[in-house]
C-alpha positions as CSV (number, residue, x, y, z in Angstrom):
1,X,-61.7,242.8,-34.4
2,X,-59.8,246.0,-33.7
3,X,-56.7,246.3,-31.5
4,X,-58.7,247.8,-28.6
5,X,-61.3,245.1,-28.8
6,X,-58.6,242.4,-28.7
7,X,-57.0,244.1,-25.6
8,X,-60.4,244.2,-23.8
9,X,-61.1,240.6,-24.8
10,X,-57.8,239.4,-23.5
11,X,-58.5,241.2,-20.2
12,X,-61.8,239.4,-19.9
13,X,-60.2,236.1,-20.7
14,X,-57.5,236.7,-18.1
15,X,-60.0,237.7,-15.4
16,X,-62.7,235.1,-16.0
17,X,-61.3,232.4,-18.3
18,X,-58.5,231.3,-16.1
19,X,-60.8,230.6,-13.1
20,X,-63.7,229.1,-14.9
21,X,-63.6,227.5,-18.4
22,X,-66.3,229.4,-20.3
23,X,-68.1,227.8,-23.3
24,X,-67.3,229.0,-26.8
25,X,-70.8,230.5,-27.2
26,X,-70.3,232.7,-24.2
27,X,-66.9,233.9,-25.5
28,X,-68.4,234.6,-28.9
29,X,-71.1,236.7,-27.3
30,X,-68.4,238.6,-25.4
31,X,-66.6,239.3,-28.7
32,X,-69.8,240.7,-30.2
33,X,-70.3,243.0,-27.3
34,X,-66.9,244.7,-27.5
35,X,-66.6,248.2,-29.1
36,X,-65.7,248.4,-32.8
37,X,-63.8,251.7,-32.7
38,X,-60.1,251.3,-33.4
39,X,-58.8,254.6,-31.9
40,X,-60.1,256.5,-28.9
41,X,-58.8,259.8,-27.4
42,X,-57.7,259.8,-23.8
43,X,-60.4,262.2,-22.6
44,X,-63.1,259.9,-23.8
45,X,-62.0,257.3,-21.2
46,X,-63.2,259.6,-18.5
47,X,-66.7,260.4,-19.7
48,X,-69.5,259.6,-22.3
49,X,-68.6,260.9,-25.7
50,X,-71.1,258.8,-27.8
51,X,-68.7,258.4,-30.7
52,X,-67.5,262.0,-30.9
53,X,-63.7,262.2,-31.0
54,X,-61.0,264.5,-32.2
55,X,-61.0,265.2,-35.9
56,X,-58.3,266.4,-38.3
57,X,-58.3,268.5,-41.4
58,X,-56.9,271.5,-43.2
59,X,-57.2,275.2,-42.6
60,X,-57.3,276.9,-46.0
61,X,-56.3,280.6,-46.4
62,X,-58.6,282.9,-48.3
63,X,-55.9,284.6,-50.5
64,X,-53.7,281.9,-51.8
65,X,-55.5,278.7,-50.8
66,X,-52.6,277.6,-48.7
67,X,-53.4,274.6,-46.5
68,X,-52.2,274.0,-43.0
69,X,-53.1,271.1,-40.7
70,X,-55.5,271.7,-37.9
71,X,-57.8,269.7,-35.6
72,X,-61.3,270.0,-34.1
73,X,-61.9,268.8,-30.5
74,X,-65.4,267.7,-29.4
75,X,-67.6,270.0,-27.4
76,X,-67.3,268.5,-23.9
77,X,-69.3,269.8,-21.0
78,X,-69.4,268.8,-17.3
79,X,-72.9,268.1,-16.3
80,X,-74.9,266.7,-13.4
81,X,-77.4,264.0,-14.6
82,X,-80.0,262.4,-12.4
83,X,-79.9,258.7,-12.1
84,X,-83.2,257.1,-10.9
85,X,-81.5,253.8,-9.9
86,X,-79.0,255.6,-7.7
87,X,-81.5,258.2,-6.6
88,X,-78.9,261.0,-6.9
89,X,-77.2,263.2,-9.4
90,X,-74.0,262.0,-11.2
91,X,-71.4,264.5,-12.3
92,X,-69.6,263.5,-15.5
93,X,-68.2,264.8,-18.7
94,X,-70.3,264.4,-21.8
95,X,-70.4,265.8,-25.3
96,X,-73.3,267.8,-26.6
97,X,-74.1,264.9,-28.9
98,X,-74.2,262.5,-26.0
99,X,-76.5,265.0,-24.1
100,X,-79.0,264.9,-27.0
101,X,-78.8,261.1,-27.1
102,X,-79.4,260.9,-23.3
103,X,-82.3,263.4,-23.5
104,X,-83.9,261.4,-26.3
105,X,-83.5,258.1,-24.4
106,X,-85.1,259.6,-21.3
107,X,-82.2,259.8,-18.9
108,X,-78.7,258.4,-18.2
109,X,-80.1,255.1,-17.0
110,X,-82.2,254.5,-20.1
111,X,-79.4,255.6,-22.4
112,X,-77.0,253.1,-20.9
113,X,-79.7,250.3,-20.9
114,X,-80.7,250.9,-24.5
115,X,-77.3,251.4,-26.0
116,X,-75.7,248.0,-27.1
117,X,-72.3,247.0,-25.7
118,X,-70.5,247.3,-29.0
119,X,-71.5,251.0,-29.3
120,X,-69.9,251.8,-25.9
121,X,-66.5,253.4,-26.6
122,X,-64.7,252.8,-23.3
123,X,-64.4,250.2,-20.5
124,X,-65.9,252.7,-18.1
125,X,-69.1,252.9,-20.1
126,X,-69.2,249.1,-20.4
127,X,-68.8,248.7,-16.6
128,X,-71.5,251.3,-15.9
129,X,-73.9,249.6,-18.3
130,X,-73.3,246.2,-16.7
131,X,-73.7,247.7,-13.2
132,X,-77.0,249.4,-14.0
133,X,-78.3,246.3,-15.7
134,X,-77.5,244.2,-12.6
135,X,-79.1,246.8,-10.3
136,X,-82.3,246.9,-12.4
137,X,-82.4,243.1,-12.5
138,X,-82.3,243.0,-8.7
139,X,-85.1,245.5,-8.3
140,X,-88.6,244.4,-7.2
141,X,-91.3,244.9,-9.8
142,X,-92.9,247.7,-7.8
143,X,-89.7,249.8,-7.7
144,X,-89.0,249.2,-11.4
145,X,-92.6,250.3,-12.3
146,X,-92.1,253.4,-10.1
147,X,-88.9,254.3,-11.9
148,X,-90.4,253.8,-15.3
149,X,-93.4,256.0,-14.3
150,X,-91.0,258.8,-13.1
151,X,-89.0,258.7,-16.3
152,X,-92.2,258.9,-18.3
153,X,-93.4,261.9,-16.3
154,X,-90.1,263.7,-17.0
155,X,-90.4,262.9,-20.7
156,X,-94.0,264.2,-20.9
157,X,-93.0,267.3,-19.0
158,X,-90.2,268.0,-21.5
159,X,-92.5,267.4,-24.5
160,X,-95.1,269.8,-23.0
161,X,-92.4,272.4,-22.4
162,X,-91.2,272.1,-26.0
163,X,-94.8,272.5,-27.3
164,X,-95.4,275.6,-25.2
165,X,-92.1,277.1,-26.4
166,X,-93.0,276.4,-30.0
167,X,-96.4,278.0,-29.6
168,X,-94.9,281.1,-27.9
169,X,-92.4,281.5,-30.8
170,X,-95.1,281.1,-33.4
171,X,-97.3,283.6,-31.6
172,X,-94.5,286.2,-31.4
173,X,-93.7,285.7,-35.1
174,X,-97.4,286.1,-36.0
175,X,-97.7,289.3,-33.9
176,X,-94.5,290.7,-35.5
177,X,-95.9,289.9,-39.0
178,X,-99.2,291.6,-38.1
179,X,-97.5,294.7,-36.8
180,X,-95.3,294.9,-39.9
181,X,-98.4,294.6,-42.1
182,X,-100.2,297.3,-40.2
183,X,-97.2,299.6,-40.6
184,X,-97.1,299.0,-44.3
185,X,-100.8,299.8,-44.6
186,X,-100.4,303.1,-42.7
187,X,-97.4,304.0,-44.9
188,X,-99.5,303.3,-48.1
189,X,-102.3,305.4,-46.8
190,X,-100.0,308.3,-46.1
191,X,-98.5,308.0,-49.6
192,X,-102.0,308.0,-51.1
193,X,-103.0,311.1,-49.1
194,X,-99.8,313.0,-50.2
195,X,-100.5,312.1,-53.8
196,X,-104.1,313.4,-53.6
197,X,-102.9,316.6,-52.1
198,X,-100.3,317.1,-54.8
199,X,-102.9,316.4,-57.5
200,X,-105.3,319.0,-56.0
201,X,-102.5,321.6,-55.9
202,X,-101.6,321.0,-59.5
203,X,-105.2,321.4,-60.7
204,X,-105.7,324.6,-58.7
């Protein structure tokens, strides 16, 4: 268990274990749900970074191959994401990788529900996931079905939009190719005509 996981585990034990003596199986499941990452940057504690953190490496000069240390920061954007369970937009800082994961899952709620606890990097994400799981468990079946239907409609609309954009790109490429082929044919005809004229002039 990493140092961060031990710290979070000790916090859970201090909050819960002192009041109620939990069984060993429950504490073992808590250990399995803790994040595995050893180091996390401070900015990641205030958003969803989905495993993307600061990276270090070398900057190599073109002339002499001299190396100097440098770092790469993750591409962080501030976005407004709609939550079906809260019925409002949530403003938060996310990386572009996290945005792709959220889009693939079908929304911020589905991403938090489908991602296991040990993949959550920060205590904030763990708390959000636990809160949303609790809110979904308290929903009546009709409301839960309605939310699932809304998320499915959004996903189908996104898929249809992607299909239409791919068709439009393919059609534009095909039209450009046909126009280029027609231009080449006209150029070939002009060259053949000039050659015939020059042959006639030589014979005369």
